[in-house]
N, C-alpha and C positions, 0 to 999 in steps of 0.2 A: 352331197354328204347328208346322211340322215341325221335326225336330231339325236345325237349320241347320248345326251343327258337323260333322255326319257328311258333309255334302255340300261344305262350303266349305273352302278352304285359307286359312291366315293370309295377310294382305296388309298392306302398309304404306301402300297407297293408301286413305286414309280420307277420307270426305267431311267437310268442316268443318260446324260448326253442331250440329244436334240429335244426331248420332252421337257428338259429343264430350262430351255431357252425361252426368253420373253417372246421372240418372234413366233415360235411354234405355238405357245400357249395363246397368244393374242390371235394368231391365224385360225386356230381351231375354235376358240370361243367366238371369233368373228363369223365363222361359218355357221355355228349354232345360232347365233343372234340373227344373222341374215335369213336363215331358214325360218325362224320364228316370225321375223318381221314380214317376210314374204307371205306367210300364211295369214298374218293379221291384215295385210293389204288385200289379199284375196277376198276377205270377208266384206270389203267395200264393194265388190262386184263391179269394179271400174277398169279392170285390166292393168292395174298399176303394179310396177315392180320397184324395188329399192332405187334403181337408177332414175326413174321418173321423179321420185321424191327428192333425190339428190339434186336434180335439175331445179326443182321448185325451190328448194332451200338455198341453193347457190344463187338463183335469180332473186330470191327474197332478201338475201344478205346485202345486196348492193343496188345500185341504180339499174335502170334498163340496160340491157346488154345485147350485143349481137350474138348470133349463134356461134360464130367463130370465137368470140371472147369467152363465151360459156364453155366451149370445148376446151380452151386453154385452162380456164379455172378448174374445170373438173378433171383434167388430165385424160380426156377421151377423144376419140376421133370426131371431127366435125359432122360426119355422116350419121353418127349415133345421136348427136344432139338434134339433128334434123328429124330423125325418126322419133325420138322421144317427144320433141316439140309437136310433131304432127298429132300424136295421140293426145297430148295435153291440150292442144288447141281444140280438138274435137270435143273434149270434156268442158271447154270454156275456162280452163285454168290459166292459160297463157294467151297472150295476144301478140301476133306478129304485125309490125308496122314498118313500112319502108322509111328509112332514114332520109329526111328531106335534104340533108347535106351530101348523101351518097346513096343514090337510088339502088345500087347493087347490094346494099347492106340491109339486112332484116334485123330490126330491133325488137327484142322480146320484153314484154312486161307481164308481171304477175297480176291477174285480175282478182276481183273480190272472191270469185269462186275458187281461185287458186289459193288465196290466203286462208279461206275456210278449210280447204282440203289439207293444207299444211297443218292447221290446228288439229284436224282429225288424226293425221299421221303422228303428230306430236303426242296426242293422248294415247294412241296405240303404243308408241315407243316408250312412254312413261310406264304404262302397265307392264310392258315386257321388261323394263328396267327393274321394276319391283319384283317381278318373278325371278329374274336372273340373279339379282343381288340379295334375295331373301336371306341367305345364310350370313350376310355381313351385318355387323353392328352399324349404327348410324355414323360413328367416327370412321370406321373402315370404308364405308361407302363414300363418305365425303373425301377421304384421302385418295381413293381410287379415282373418283371423278376429277379431282384436281390433277392427279398424275396423268390421266388420259388426256385431259384438256391441254396440258403442257406438251405432251407428245404430238397431239393433233396440231397445235399451233406451230410446232417446230417444222412440220412438213406442209403447212399451209392449208390445212383442212378448215372448212367453215365451222 
């Protein structure tokens, strides 16, 4: 989906029904936000996509984890985690280590390079937050952040 916000002007003429639902609005805004975040990541020239960042954030939120555990936490196929990890390992952002207790298990850890990369992604995310939330007052923005955090916690997002 293209960045609809850059082409469309605000309107008060809204269609009733689906467009009035939270799921539709969040989904559409999510697509716009993902498109913008993807473009911001492209500027790093590292071949990163939002799912790479999600893996880094998920890994950074807890102790070292296996690829299988990360797939479960992220709600994606283990093969996707392997592919994402391959790329992040090439960048030096994550490290795979065989678990001494179970040689079949690969344990992933976030490296110093990975932590710096997360910081860069966070800065890009905050800049996009400011852009997307520009029409909101500080109180509205705080209320939105609180409500979204509650919804994210409810479904187990980091």
